[in-house]
MDTraj code that builds the backbone (N, CA, C; nanometers):
import mdtraj as md
import numpy as np

residues = "MET VAL SER SER CYS ASN SER TYR LEU LYS ALA GLY ASN SER LEU GLN ASN ASP LYS HIS VAL GLU LYS GLU PHE ILE VAL TYR ILE LEU ILE GLY ILE LEU ALA PHE LEU ILE TYR LEU LYS ASN ILE PHE THR LEU ALA PHE SER LYS THR LYS MET LYS LEU SER PHE SER SER VAL PHE LEU ALA LEU LEU GLY ALA THR SER THR LEU ALA SER PRO ILE SER LYS GLN ALA MET SER PRO GLU GLN SER PHE GLY ILE LEU SER ILE HIS SER GLY ASN ALA ASN VAL HIS LEU HIS GLU PHE TYR VAL GLY GLN SER GLY HIS VAL TYR LEU SER GLN TYR ASP ASN ALA GLU GLY TYR GLY LYS PHE SER LEU LYS ASP SER GLN LEU LEU HIS ASN ASN GLU THR ALA SER LEU ASP LYS ASP GLY ALA LEU VAL PHE GLN SER SER GLY SER PRO LEU SER GLY PHE ASP ALA ASN LYS VAL ILE SER ILE GLY TYR GLU LEU GLN LEU ASN GLY THR SER PRO VAL ALA CYS PRO VAL ALA SER ASP LYS GLN VAL TYR GLN VAL TYR TYR GLY ASN GLY ASN GLY SER SER ASP CYS VAL GLY ILE ASP THR VAL ALA LEU ASN ALA".split()
xyz = np.array([
    [0.0835, -0.1213, 0.0000],
    [0.0000, 0.0000, 0.0000],
    [0.0861, 0.1251, 0.0000],
    [0.1910, 0.1305, 0.0850],
    [0.2805, 0.2466, 0.0920],
    [0.3508, 0.2677, -0.0415],
    [0.3965, 0.1573, -0.1003],
    [0.4640, 0.1651, -0.2300],
    [0.3714, 0.2219, -0.3362],
    [0.2456, 0.1826, -0.3318],
    [0.1482, 0.2323, -0.4286],
    [0.1250, 0.3812, -0.4123],
    [0.1170, 0.4270, -0.2856],
    [0.0972, 0.5704, -0.2587],
    [0.2157, 0.6520, -0.3084],
    [0.3368, 0.5998, -0.2838],
    [0.4570, 0.6701, -0.3301],
    [0.4580, 0.6838, -0.4820],
    [0.4127, 0.5808, -0.5494],
    [0.4088, 0.5843, -0.6954],
    [0.3135, 0.6921, -0.7448],
    [0.1973, 0.7022, -0.6772],
    [0.1002, 0.8054, -0.7159],
    [0.1562, 0.9446, -0.6923],
    [0.2279, 0.9630, -0.5792],
    [0.2859, 1.0942, -0.5474],
    [0.3902, 1.1338, -0.6509],
    [0.4779, 1.0377, -0.6879],
    [0.5803, 1.0663, -0.7885],
    [0.5165, 1.1032, -0.9217],
    [0.4135, 1.0324, -0.9590],
    [0.3454, 1.0609, -1.0852],
    [0.2820, 1.1990, -1.0825],
    [0.2229, 1.2333, -0.9673],
    [0.1606, 1.3657, -0.9542],
    [0.2623, 1.4764, -0.9635],
    [0.3778, 1.4595, -0.8973],
    [0.4827, 1.5619, -0.9025],
    [0.5371, 1.5787, -1.0438],
    [0.5542, 1.4668, -1.1126],
    [0.6045, 1.4718, -1.2499],
    [0.5080, 1.5462, -1.3402],
    [0.3779, 1.5205, -1.3229],
    [0.2767, 1.5878, -1.4044],
    [0.2752, 1.7372, -1.3767],
    [0.2901, 1.7735, -1.2474],
    [0.2914, 1.9157, -1.2104],
    [0.4104, 1.9877, -1.2720],
    [0.5280, 1.9231, -1.2701],
    [0.6476, 1.9831, -1.3293],
    [0.6312, 2.0013, -1.4798],
    [0.5724, 1.8983, -1.5448],
    [0.5511, 1.9072, -1.6892],
    [0.4587, 2.0231, -1.7240],
    [0.3545, 2.0434, -1.6426],
    [0.2610, 2.1533, -1.6687],
    [0.3291, 2.2877, -1.6505],
    [0.4194, 2.2973, -1.5498],
    [0.4898, 2.4240, -1.5252],
    [0.5818, 2.4585, -1.6413],
    [0.6543, 2.3568, -1.6933],
    [0.7428, 2.3780, -1.8077],
    [0.6619, 2.4204, -1.9297],
    [0.5457, 2.3534, -1.9479],
    [0.4609, 2.3876, -2.0617],
    [0.4109, 2.5320, -2.0512],
    [0.3757, 2.5755, -1.9294],
    [0.3270, 2.7118, -1.9088],
    [0.4369, 2.8129, -1.9387],
    [0.5606, 2.7844, -1.8946],
    [0.6730, 2.8742, -1.9235],
    [0.6941, 2.8871, -2.0741],
    [0.6858, 2.7733, -2.1440],
    [0.7067, 2.7741, -2.2885],
    [0.6017, 2.8597, -2.3580],
    [0.4755, 2.8485, -2.3149],
    [0.3670, 2.9271, -2.3745],
    [0.3895, 3.0753, -2.3530],
    [0.4361, 3.1122, -2.2329],
    [0.4611, 3.2536, -2.2022],
    [0.5669, 3.3105, -2.2949],
    [0.6783, 3.2385, -2.3120],
    [0.7855, 3.2870, -2.3984],
    [0.7384, 3.3007, -2.5430],
    [0.6539, 3.2077, -2.5882],
    [0.5991, 3.2158, -2.7235],
    [0.5142, 3.3414, -2.7385],
    [0.4283, 3.3699, -2.6389],
    [0.3407, 3.4873, -2.6453],
    [0.4201, 3.6167, -2.6432],
    [0.5258, 3.6213, -2.5611],
    [0.6099, 3.7414, -2.5561],
    [0.6800, 3.7621, -2.6904],
    [0.7237, 3.6529, -2.7517],
    [0.7861, 3.6627, -2.8831],
    [0.6896, 3.7144, -2.9888],
    [0.5641, 3.6669, -2.9831],
    [0.4626, 3.7142, -3.0772],
    [0.4366, 3.8626, -3.0572],
    [0.4301, 3.9056, -2.9312],
    [0.4077, 4.0468, -2.8995],
    [0.5173, 4.1345, -2.9585],
    [0.6429, 4.0926, -2.9411],
    [0.7551, 4.1697, -2.9953],
    [0.7487, 4.1752, -3.1485],
    [0.7093, 4.0636, -3.2106],
    [0.7000, 4.0593, -3.3566],
    [0.5906, 4.1516, -3.4080],
    [0.4767, 4.1576, -3.3361],
    [0.3671, 4.2447, -3.3771],
    [0.4047, 4.3914, -3.3645],
    [0.4822, 4.4256, -3.2604],
    [0.5312, 4.5633, -3.2467],
    [0.6199, 4.5984, -3.3662],
    [0.7047, 4.5034, -3.4057],
    [0.7918, 4.5252, -3.5217],
    [0.7087, 4.5471, -3.6479],
    [0.6048, 4.4647, -3.6680],
    [0.5191, 4.4798, -3.7850],
    [0.4488, 4.6145, -3.7844],
    [0.4036, 4.6566, -3.6670],
    [0.3348, 4.7857, -3.6558],
    [0.4264, 4.8992, -3.7007],
    [0.5536, 4.8916, -3.6592],
    [0.6492, 4.9954, -3.6993],
    [0.6693, 4.9966, -3.8507],
    [0.6779, 4.8787, -3.9101],
    [0.6981, 4.8687, -4.0549],
    [0.5809, 4.9311, -4.1301],
    [0.4562, 4.8958, -4.0894],
    [0.3390, 4.9482, -4.1578],
    [0.3216, 5.0978, -4.1340],
    [0.3530, 5.1435, -4.0137],
    [0.3430, 5.2869, -3.9841],
    [0.4370, 5.3664, -4.0728],
    [0.5608, 5.3162, -4.0891],
    [0.6589, 5.3830, -4.1749],
    [0.6145, 5.3806, -4.3208],
    [0.5604, 5.2676, -4.3654],
    [0.5232, 5.2518, -4.5057],
    [0.4081, 5.3431, -4.5459],
    [0.3149, 5.3667, -4.4527],
    [0.1952, 5.4434, -4.4860],
    [0.1919, 5.5808, -4.4215],
    [0.3059, 5.6290, -4.3714],
    [0.3081, 5.7571, -4.3004],
    [0.2689, 5.8734, -4.3907],
    [0.3026, 5.8675, -4.5188],
    [0.2748, 5.9791, -4.6090],
    [0.1252, 5.9967, -4.6323],
    [0.0506, 5.8897, -4.6258],
    [-0.0937, 5.8995, -4.6455],
    [-0.1689, 5.9016, -4.5138],
    [-0.0916, 5.8999, -4.4040],
    [-0.1477, 5.9036, -4.2684],
    [-0.2449, 5.7890, -4.2439],
    [-0.2213, 5.6753, -4.3114],
    [-0.2991, 5.5563, -4.2823],
    [-0.2471, 5.4961, -4.1540],
    [-0.3365, 5.4515, -4.0695],
    [-0.2967, 5.4000, -3.9393],
    [-0.3453, 5.2563, -3.9240],
    [-0.2582, 5.1730, -3.8766],
    [-0.2894, 5.0328, -3.8562],
    [-0.2909, 5.0044, -3.7079],
    [-0.4043, 4.9577, -3.6566],
    [-0.4175, 4.9346, -3.5128],
    [-0.4072, 4.7865, -3.4824],
    [-0.3184, 4.7546, -3.3881],
    [-0.3030, 4.6181, -3.3405],
    [-0.3515, 4.6074, -3.1962],
    [-0.4295, 4.7039, -3.1501],
    [-0.4638, 4.7113, -3.0082],
    [-0.5332, 4.5854, -2.9582],
    [-0.6296, 4.5343, -3.0376],
    [-0.7037, 4.4182, -2.9898],
    [-0.6131, 4.2970, -2.9732],
    [-0.5190, 4.2805, -3.0675],
    [-0.4257, 4.1680, -3.0575],
    [-0.3335, 4.1858, -2.9386],
    [-0.2816, 4.3092, -2.9208],
    [-0.1937, 4.3373, -2.8085],
    [-0.2638, 4.3107, -2.6762],
    [-0.3891, 4.3571, -2.6655],
    [-0.4626, 4.3396, -2.5402],
    [-0.4809, 4.1916, -2.5078],
    [-0.5113, 4.1124, -2.6106],
    [-0.5272, 3.9690, -2.5877],
    [-0.3972, 3.9063, -2.5400],
    [-0.2865, 3.9455, -2.6053],
    [-0.1573, 3.8905, -2.5660],
    [-0.1154, 3.9378, -2.4285],
    [-0.1417, 4.0657, -2.3985],
    [-0.1074, 4.1178, -2.2662],
    [-0.1837, 4.0435, -2.1578],
    [-0.3127, 4.0200, -2.1825],
    [-0.3918, 3.9479, -2.0841],
    [-0.3432, 3.8056, -2.0658],
    [-0.3093, 3.7410, -2.1776],
    [-0.2625, 3.6028, -2.1693],
    [-0.1302, 3.5925, -2.0965],
    [-0.0372, 3.6829, -2.1291],
    [0.0932, 3.6759, -2.0638],
    [0.0837, 3.7125, -1.9171],
    [-0.0056, 3.8051, -1.8821],
    [-0.0220, 3.8427, -1.7415],
    [-0.0735, 3.7248, -1.6603],
    [-0.1674, 3.6502, -1.7191],
    [-0.2252, 3.5367, -1.6478],
    [-0.1253, 3.4236, -1.6317],
    [-0.0536, 3.3924, -1.7391],
    [0.0349, 3.2769, -1.7373],
    [0.1686, 3.3036, -1.6700],
    [0.2144, 3.4292, -1.6740],
    [0.3508, 3.4579, -1.6299],
    [0.3627, 3.4832, -1.4811],
    [0.2535, 3.4913, -1.4091],
    [0.2584, 3.5293, -1.2686],
    [0.3514, 3.4441, -1.1835],
    [0.3606, 3.3106, -1.2027],
    [0.4487, 3.2340, -1.1144],
    [0.5933, 3.2258, -1.1619],
    [0.6269, 3.2897, -1.2748],
    [0.7586, 3.2716, -1.3342],
    [0.8502, 3.3863, -1.2951],
    [0.9680, 3.3548, -1.2439],
    [1.0635, 3.4573, -1.2037],
    [1.1332, 3.5142, -1.3267],
    [1.1795, 3.6407, -1.3166],
    [1.2451, 3.7073, -1.4275],
    [1.3577, 3.7925, -1.3733],
    [1.4697, 3.7933, -1.4429],
    [1.5846, 3.8691, -1.3964],
    [1.5631, 4.0181, -1.4170],
    [1.6230, 4.0977, -1.3304],
    [1.6172, 4.2426, -1.3438],
    [1.6946, 4.2860, -1.4678],
    [1.6591, 4.4016, -1.5211],
    [1.7273, 4.4536, -1.6389],
    [1.8731, 4.4838, -1.6064],
    [1.9619, 4.4433, -1.6939],
    [2.1038, 4.4665, -1.6709],
    [2.1385, 4.6125, -1.6990],
    [2.2401, 4.6675, -1.6324],
    [2.2791, 4.8072, -1.6521],
    [2.3154, 4.8354, -1.7979],
    [2.2723, 4.9505, -1.8458],
    [2.3028, 4.9993, -1.9807],
    [2.2449, 4.9100, -2.0906],
    [2.1499, 4.8248, -2.0569],
    [2.0849, 4.7413, -2.1577],
    [1.9957, 4.8277, -2.2468],
    [1.9994, 4.8044, -2.3773],
    [1.9190, 4.8814, -2.4713],
    [1.7745, 4.8323, -2.4700],
    [1.6809, 4.9272, -2.4743],
    [1.5394, 4.8895, -2.4712],
    [1.4541, 4.9946, -2.5420],
    [1.3347, 4.9527, -2.5821],
    [1.2335, 5.0448, -2.6318],
    [1.1357, 5.0750, -2.5195],
    [1.0540, 5.1780, -2.5373],
    [0.9573, 5.2162, -2.4340],
    [0.8175, 5.2144, -2.4943],
    [0.7256, 5.1473, -2.4260],
    [0.5876, 5.1322, -2.4715],
    [0.4943, 5.2051, -2.3761],
    [0.4008, 5.2807, -2.4325],
    [0.3019, 5.3547, -2.3534],
    [0.1758, 5.2708, -2.3361],
    [0.1183, 5.2740, -2.2160],
    [-0.0043, 5.1987, -2.1889],
    [-0.1086, 5.2913, -2.1267],
    [-0.2227, 5.3046, -2.1935],
    [-0.3390, 5.3764, -2.1396],
    [-0.4601, 5.3308, -2.2191],
    [-0.5314, 5.2315, -2.1677],
    [-0.6449, 5.1767, -2.2411],
    [-0.7534, 5.2828, -2.2553],
    [-0.8227, 5.2798, -2.3684],
    [-0.9308, 5.3741, -2.3921],
    [-0.8920, 5.4910, -2.4800],
    [-0.7638, 5.5053, -2.5124],
    [-0.7193, 5.6135, -2.6004],
    [-0.6287, 5.5538, -2.7073],
    [-0.6814, 5.5407, -2.8273],
    [-0.6082, 5.4739, -2.9352],
    [-0.4857, 5.5517, -2.9804],
    [-0.4798, 5.6813, -2.9507],
    [-0.3639, 5.7614, -2.9891],
    [-0.2484, 5.7483, -2.8909],
    [-0.2733, 5.6790, -2.7808],
    [-0.1741, 5.6675, -2.6737],
    [-0.1423, 5.5225, -2.6406],
    [-0.2453, 5.4391, -2.6361],
    [-0.2304, 5.3024, -2.5868],
    [-0.1466, 5.2167, -2.6805],
    [-0.0445, 5.1516, -2.6227],
    [0.0443, 5.0614, -2.6958],
    [0.1189, 5.1325, -2.8087],
    [0.1618, 5.2539, -2.7793],
    [0.2453, 5.3294, -2.8729],
    [0.3890, 5.3332, -2.8214],
    [0.4841, 5.3255, -2.9142],
    [0.6245, 5.3342, -2.8766],
    [0.6668, 5.4801, -2.8598],
    [0.7776, 5.5007, -2.7899],
    [0.8373, 5.6336, -2.7766],
    [0.9225, 5.6629, -2.9006],
    [0.9006, 5.7799, -2.9604],
    [0.9812, 5.8275, -3.0724],
    [1.0489, 5.9584, -3.0323],
    [1.1750, 5.9731, -3.0649],
    [1.2474, 6.0971, -3.0365],
    [1.2584, 6.1766, -3.1660],
    [1.1972, 6.2956, -3.1666],
    [1.1963, 6.3790, -3.2857],
    [1.3284, 6.4510, -3.3076],
    [1.3352, 6.5222, -3.4175],
    [1.4572, 6.5956, -3.4525],
    [1.4905, 6.7013, -3.3478],
    [1.3882, 6.7546, -3.2828],
    [1.4081, 6.8559, -3.1789],
    [1.4568, 6.7964, -3.0477],
    [1.4501, 6.6626, -3.0367],
    [1.4870, 6.5962, -2.9124],
    [1.3689, 6.5649, -2.8236],
    [1.2505, 6.6197, -2.8570],
    [1.1308, 6.5921, -2.7788],
    [1.0779, 6.4518, -2.8103],
    [0.9961, 6.3996, -2.7195],
    [0.9513, 6.2606, -2.7287],
    [0.8018, 6.2559, -2.7604],
    [0.7671, 6.1733, -2.8578],
    [0.6288, 6.1615, -2.9036],
    [0.5875, 6.0142, -2.9054],
    [0.4559, 5.9933, -2.9159],
    [0.4027, 5.8574, -2.9223],
    [0.3657, 5.8182, -3.0651],
    [0.4131, 5.8947, -3.1609],
    [0.3970, 5.8658, -3.3035],
    [0.5240, 5.9111, -3.3747],
    [0.5400, 5.8672, -3.4976],
    [0.6579, 5.9059, -3.5752],
    [0.6366, 6.0482, -3.6265],
    [0.6848, 6.1438, -3.5489],
    [0.6562, 6.2864, -3.5692],
    [0.7855, 6.3650, -3.5529],
    [0.7867, 6.4884, -3.6036],
    [0.9041, 6.5752, -3.5901],
    [1.0285, 6.5087, -3.6514],
    [1.0073, 6.4454, -3.7679],
    [1.1168, 6.3813, -3.8429],
    [1.1885, 6.2721, -3.7639],
    [1.1156, 6.2068, -3.6759],
    [1.1735, 6.0922, -3.6042],
    [1.2017, 5.9807, -3.7042],
    [1.3197, 5.9222, -3.6975],
    [1.3596, 5.8199, -3.7943],
    [1.2955, 5.6845, -3.7656],
    [1.2680, 5.6562, -3.6426],
    [1.2094, 5.5285, -3.6031],
    [1.1900, 5.5282, -3.4534],
    [1.1283, 5.4215, -3.4020],
    [1.1053, 5.4198, -3.2581],
    [1.2391, 5.4207, -3.1846],
    [1.2392, 5.4896, -3.0704],
    [1.3637, 5.5132, -2.9989],
    [1.4194, 5.3916, -2.9283],
    [1.5513, 5.3889, -2.9167],
    [1.6202, 5.2904, -2.8340],
    [1.6893, 5.3650, -2.7204],
    [1.6668, 5.3175, -2.6001],
    [1.7109, 5.3888, -2.4816],
    [1.7962, 5.2980, -2.3937],
    [1.8605, 5.3599, -2.2956],
    [1.9349, 5.2841, -2.1951],
    [1.9355, 5.3640, -2.0659],
    [1.9670, 5.2957, -1.9564],
    [1.9764, 5.3591, -1.8252],
    [2.1199, 5.3515, -1.7758],
    [2.1674, 5.4620, -1.7206],
    [2.2997, 5.4639, -1.6601],
    [2.2986, 5.5625, -1.5445],
    [2.3318, 5.5130, -1.4256],
    [2.3350, 5.5969, -1.3055],
    [2.2025, 5.6691, -1.2865],
    [2.0920, 5.5979, -1.3077],
    [1.9541, 5.6465, -1.2919],
    [1.9186, 5.7575, -1.3904],
    [1.9946, 5.7681, -1.4987],
    [1.9635, 5.8641, -1.6041],
    [1.9212, 5.7888, -1.7299],
    [1.8269, 5.8466, -1.8049],
    [1.7759, 5.7865, -1.9278],
    [1.8502, 5.8459, -2.0473],
    [1.9049, 5.7588, -2.1324],
    [1.9853, 5.8048, -2.2455],
    [1.9271, 5.7592, -2.3786],
    [1.9490, 5.8427, -2.4804],
    [1.9123, 5.8112, -2.6187],
    [2.0172, 5.8735, -2.7101],
    [2.0836, 5.7897, -2.7894],
    [2.1900, 5.8381, -2.8796],
    [2.2919, 5.9257, -2.8066],
    [2.3327, 5.8797, -2.6898],
    [2.4342, 5.9484, -2.6078],
    [2.3889, 6.0833, -2.5525],
    [2.2603, 6.1154, -2.5677],
    [2.2040, 6.2352, -2.5057],
    [2.1258, 6.1926, -2.3816],
    [2.1368, 6.2725, -2.2756],
    [2.0697, 6.2409, -2.1499],
    [1.9354, 6.3124, -2.1425],
    [1.8353, 6.2437, -2.0905],
    [1.7016, 6.3020, -2.0789],
    [1.7014, 6.4199, -1.9828],
    [1.6218, 6.5201, -2.0181],
    [1.5996, 6.6357, -1.9318],
    [1.4563, 6.6826, -1.9534],
    [1.4151, 6.7841, -1.8803],
    [1.2819, 6.8420, -1.8965],
    [1.2961, 6.9871, -1.9398],
    [1.2136, 7.0281, -2.0372],
    [1.2160, 7.1692, -2.0749],
    [1.1289, 7.2490, -1.9786],
    [1.1090, 7.3764, -2.0057],
    [1.0375, 7.4634, -1.9122],
    [0.8925, 7.4212, -1.8896],
    [0.8344, 7.3477, -1.9838],
    [0.6965, 7.3012, -1.9702],
    [0.6869, 7.1603, -1.9121],
    [0.8012, 7.1009, -1.8815],
    [0.8014, 6.9650, -1.8290],
    [0.8037, 6.8576, -1.9353],
    [0.8255, 6.8978, -2.0609],
    [0.8318, 6.7996, -2.1695],
    [0.9630, 6.7228, -2.1627],
    [0.9550, 6.5926, -2.1848],
    [1.0742, 6.5087, -2.1878],
    [1.1516, 6.5382, -2.3157],
    [1.2825, 6.5609, -2.3031],
    [1.3616, 6.5991, -2.4191],
    [1.5038, 6.5463, -2.4046],
    [1.5658, 6.5165, -2.5172],
    [1.7056, 6.4735, -2.5211],
    [1.7846, 6.5787, -2.5984],
    [1.8500, 6.6675, -2.5254],
    [1.9293, 6.7746, -2.5841],
    [2.0564, 6.7935, -2.5026],
    [2.1648, 6.8221, -2.5712],
    [2.2922, 6.8405, -2.5013],
    [2.2898, 6.9617, -2.4092],
    [2.2024, 7.0576, -2.4384],
    [2.1957, 7.1791, -2.3570],
    [2.1113, 7.1627, -2.2313],
    [2.0396, 7.0504, -2.2199],
    [1.9509, 7.0302, -2.1060],
    [2.0250, 6.9886, -1.9803],
    [1.9603, 7.0087, -1.8664],
    [2.0164, 6.9659, -1.7381],
    [1.9805, 6.8196, -1.7153],
    [2.0795, 6.7294, -1.7046],
    [2.0513, 6.5855, -1.6914],
    [1.9536, 6.5555, -1.5783],
    [1.8601, 6.4678, -1.6094],
    [1.7538, 6.4321, -1.5165],
    [1.7848, 6.2965, -1.4543],
    [1.7890, 6.2895, -1.3217],
    [1.8177, 6.1642, -1.2512],
    [1.6919, 6.1134, -1.1816],
    [1.6912, 5.9835, -1.1543],
    [1.5798, 5.9236, -1.0822],
    [1.5018, 5.8212, -1.1611],
    [1.5476, 5.7894, -1.2825],
    [1.4803, 5.6870, -1.3625],
    [1.5189, 5.5476, -1.3123],
    [1.4225, 5.4571, -1.3150],
    [1.4533, 5.3176, -1.2839],
    [1.3545, 5.2266, -1.3556],
    [1.3994, 5.1051, -1.3805],
    [1.3149, 5.0020, -1.4417],
    [1.3358, 4.8732, -1.3634],
    [1.3198, 4.8830, -1.2322],
    [1.3485, 4.7697, -1.1443],
    [1.2297, 4.6760, -1.1252],
    [1.1091, 4.7286, -1.1456],
    [0.9908, 4.6457, -1.1221],
    [0.9622, 4.5588, -1.2436],
    [0.9684, 4.4287, -1.2244],
    [0.9450, 4.3335, -1.3328],
    [0.7958, 4.3083, -1.3475],
    [0.7442, 4.3218, -1.4690],
    [0.6059, 4.2871, -1.4983],
    [0.6052, 4.1833, -1.6104],
    [0.4861, 4.1379, -1.6485],
    [0.4777, 4.0223, -1.7379],
    [0.5396, 4.0459, -1.8751],
    [0.5368, 4.1703, -1.9255],
    [0.5868, 4.1938, -2.0613],
    [0.7175, 4.2714, -2.0647],
    [0.7699, 4.3106, -1.9502],
    [0.8939, 4.3871, -1.9489],
    [0.9238, 4.4420, -1.8110],
    [0.9553, 4.5717, -1.8066],
    [0.9937, 4.6373, -1.6816],
    [0.9226, 4.7725, -1.6725],
    [0.8630, 4.7995, -1.5583],
    [0.7943, 4.9270, -1.5401],
    [0.8972, 5.0394, -1.5273],
    [0.8869, 5.1389, -1.6139],
    [0.9806, 5.2511, -1.6145],
    [0.9172, 5.3705, -1.5443],
    [0.9864, 5.4242, -1.4438],
    [0.9349, 5.5390, -1.3697],
    [1.0457, 5.6408, -1.3441],
    [1.0035, 5.7629, -1.3142],
    [1.0948, 5.8699, -1.2754],
    [1.0614, 5.9096, -1.1323],
    [1.1497, 5.8742, -1.0397],
    [1.1279, 5.9022, -0.8973],
    [0.9907, 5.8542, -0.8506],
    [0.9537, 5.7347, -0.8973],
    [0.8284, 5.6734, -0.8561],
    [0.7048, 5.7251, -0.9263],
    [0.7209, 5.8103, -1.0274],
    [0.6055, 5.8661, -1.0984],
    [0.6080, 5.8264, -1.2455],
    [0.4913, 5.8326, -1.3076],
    [0.4775, 5.8038, -1.4504],
    [0.4465, 5.9329, -1.5257],
    [0.4732, 5.9371, -1.6551],
    [0.4504, 6.0603, -1.7320],
    [0.3054, 6.0802, -1.7724],
    [0.2807, 6.1934, -1.8362],
    [0.1521, 6.2209, -1.8994],
    [0.1772, 6.2443, -2.0475],
    [0.0743, 6.2215, -2.1274],
    [0.0832, 6.2441, -2.2718],
    [-0.0213, 6.3473, -2.3119],
    [0.0204, 6.4451, -2.3916],
    [-0.0687, 6.5535, -2.4331],
    [-0.0605, 6.5713, -2.5846],
    [-0.1739, 6.6027, -2.6501],
    [-0.1706, 6.6233, -2.7953],
    [-0.0931, 6.7491, -2.8316],
    [-0.0243, 6.7438, -2.9449],
    [0.0471, 6.8622, -2.9927],
    [-0.0525, 6.9549, -3.0617],
    [-0.0191, 7.0816, -3.0688],
    [-0.1129, 7.1809, -3.1219],
    [-0.1444, 7.1583, -3.2694],
    [-0.0467, 7.1114, -3.3455],
    [-0.0642, 7.0994, -3.4909],
    [-0.1346, 6.9713, -3.5347],
    [-0.1428, 6.8722, -3.4464],
    [-0.2053, 6.7445, -3.4820],
    [-0.2559, 6.6777, -3.3550],
    [-0.3861, 6.6790, -3.3356],
    [-0.4455, 6.6285, -3.2120],
    [-0.4319, 6.4775, -3.1959],
    [-0.3894, 6.4092, -3.3023],
    [-0.3710, 6.2648, -3.2935],
    [-0.2284, 6.2270, -3.2539],
    [-0.1416, 6.3249, -3.2463],
    [-0.0031, 6.3016, -3.2047],
    [0.0134, 6.3510, -3.0618],
    [0.0626, 6.2632, -2.9750],
    [0.0783, 6.2971, -2.8337],
    [0.2262, 6.3076, -2.7972],
    [0.2550, 6.4069, -2.7128],
    [0.3910, 6.4310, -2.6655],
    [0.4011, 6.3911, -2.5184],
    [0.5218, 6.3531, -2.4752],
    [0.5427, 6.3008, -2.3395],
    [0.5946, 6.4107, -2.2467],
    [0.5297, 6.4213, -2.1304],
    [0.5659, 6.5203, -2.0283],
    [0.5766, 6.4522, -1.8924],
    [0.6434, 6.5186, -1.8009],
    [0.6367, 6.4837, -1.6590],
    [0.5825, 6.6059, -1.5857],
    [0.4827, 6.5833, -1.5026],
    [0.4169, 6.6953, -1.4355],
    [0.2756, 6.7105, -1.4872],
    [0.2356, 6.8343, -1.5169],
    [0.0975, 6.8628, -1.5562],
    [0.0749, 6.8612, -1.7066],
    [0.1789, 6.8541, -1.7854],
    [0.1627, 6.8542, -1.9298],
    [0.1547, 6.9948, -1.9859],
    [0.0938, 7.0078, -2.1043],
    [0.0888, 7.1378, -2.1725],
    [-0.0394, 7.2155, -2.1462],
    [-0.1198, 7.1684, -2.0525],
    [-0.2427, 7.2392, -2.0177],
    [-0.3649, 7.1952, -2.0945],
    [-0.3494, 7.1056, -2.1907],
    [-0.4631, 7.0573, -2.2684],
    [-0.5545, 6.9706, -2.1821],
    [-0.6838, 6.9834, -2.2053],
    [-0.7803, 6.9001, -2.1326],
    [-0.7753, 6.7549, -2.1785],
    [-0.7051, 6.7296, -2.2886],
    [-0.6947, 6.5935, -2.3421],
    [-0.5698, 6.5198, -2.2941],
    [-0.4932, 6.5811, -2.2045],
    [-0.3765, 6.5117, -2.1486],
    [-0.4223, 6.3897, -2.0688],
    [-0.3465, 6.2821, -2.0761],
    [-0.3797, 6.1597, -2.0026],
    [-0.2536, 6.1038, -1.9375],
    [-0.2706, 6.0437, -1.8225],
    [-0.1594, 5.9747, -1.7590],
    [-0.1316, 5.8433, -1.8293],
    [-0.0060, 5.8074, -1.8383],
    [0.0305, 5.6822, -1.9048],
    [0.1264, 5.6027, -1.8165],
    [0.1195, 5.4716, -1.8296],
    [0.2214, 5.3841, -1.7727],
    [0.3230, 5.3549, -1.8823],
    [0.4475, 5.3381, -1.8430],
    [0.5523, 5.3141, -1.9417],
    [0.6255, 5.1843, -1.9102],
    [0.6490, 5.1060, -2.0144],
    [0.7117, 4.9750, -2.0010],
    [0.8376, 4.9702, -2.0867],
    [0.9482, 4.9300, -2.0263],
    [1.0727, 4.9097, -2.0998],
    [1.0726, 4.7685, -2.1571],
    [1.0909, 4.7588, -2.2885],
    [1.0926, 4.6305, -2.3585],
    [1.2300, 4.6086, -2.4194],
    [1.2817, 4.4888, -2.4076],
    [1.4128, 4.4582, -2.4640],
    [1.4163, 4.4914, -2.6125],
    [1.5168, 4.5689, -2.6519],
    [1.5279, 4.6104, -2.7926],
    [1.5883, 4.4993, -2.8768],
])
top = md.Topology()
chain = top.add_chain()
for i, resn in enumerate(residues, 1):
    res = top.add_residue(resn, chain, resSeq=i)
    for name in ("N", "CA", "C"):
        top.add_atom(name, md.element.get_by_symbol(name[0]), res)
traj = md.Trajectory(xyz[None], top)
């Protein structure tokens, strides 16, 4: 009888381990699909920018985000390594001009949630000594609180991406998240600020996620 019970216990443990491995594999597959869809979105946005055609992947992203959040909860993840390159994703459900948009750095150094101000492509960033960098320029805030990368700016400290979430790392500045406000010339293009924004009633708070580049 004891031998039989031990056999059942071993079989149960083996089945549990197999299910855990299978769950980890599914999570990695979903994260890979998410990264691929972001890449496709960038390609289509660039291809159709002249005609201002917009391709929305929000429903697919939301499904993948929900799936990865559910499945990834028991899985441990390493903290982001210092100076690791990453992209930044904006999250604010209910606003298609903001939700699941990448950060773009324009020619002026200001940051937008669309390919605007002659931005060449979605930005790649890194963290060093709690400062956010892009193309060797350090993030700062202009007089209105807009996030900007300019050599003339005063370097801004306090950025961190230590909190691990299901799809990446939560990016914050001294424990706070930014706001996004529409630009005056195009209400569908949103700019990134810290603080109160540009005074527009359409400004919205956003969460920001660092994704491996």
